[in-house]
C-alpha positions, -999 to 999 in steps of 0.1 A, spaced: -480 -651 235 -455 -668 211 -447 -654 177 -466 -683 161 -497 -676 182 -495 -639 173 -493 -648 136 -523 -671 139 -544 -643 155 -533 -617 129 -542 -640 100 -575 -650 117 -584 -613 119 -576 -609 82 -597 -639 73 -627 -625 92 -622 -591 76 -624 -607 41 -652 -632 49 -672 -613 75 -702 -607 52 -715 -640 38 -743 -640 13 -777 -654 23 -776 -691 17 -802 -689 -11 -782 -663 -29 -771 -675 -63 -735 -666 -55 -735 -685 -21 -719 -717 -34 -690 -698 -50 -686 -676 -19 -684 -706 4 -659 -723 -19 -637 -693 -16 -641 -691 22 -633 -728 25 -602 -725 2 -590 -695 22 -595 -714 55 -575 -743 42 -547 -719 31 -549 -703 66 -544 -736 83 -517 -747 59 -498 -714 63 -495 -722 100 -486 -759 94 -519 -771 110 -510 -754 143 -536 -765 168 -546 -729 175 -550 -722 138 -572 -752 133 -594 -744 163 -598 -707 154 -604 -717 118 -633 -739 128 -647 -712 150 -645 -686 123 -661 -708 97 -689 -716 121 -694 -680 130 -698 -668 94 -722 -697 88 -743 -684 117 -743 -650 100 -753 -665 66 -782 -684 83 -794 -652 100 -798 -637 65 -822 -665 57 -823 -690 29 -818 -724 45 -787 -745 43 -753 -732 35 -741 -731 -1 -715 -758 6 
């Protein structure tokens, strides 16, 4: 594994640690929470200069937390 790939995985774990518990989509704070998650994901990708691994992992992480939010109920995402 390259140093860049290692950094991507470490930052991905941090992102998931911070955004692992999304609110239900009908929660009044959902829109604000999703805006923060999207901003942090953009910062994650930019920090790695849009490295292909960072982009792919970022999409997967965002999709994963979306599934978790939907499981809590409340319809569509806050975004």
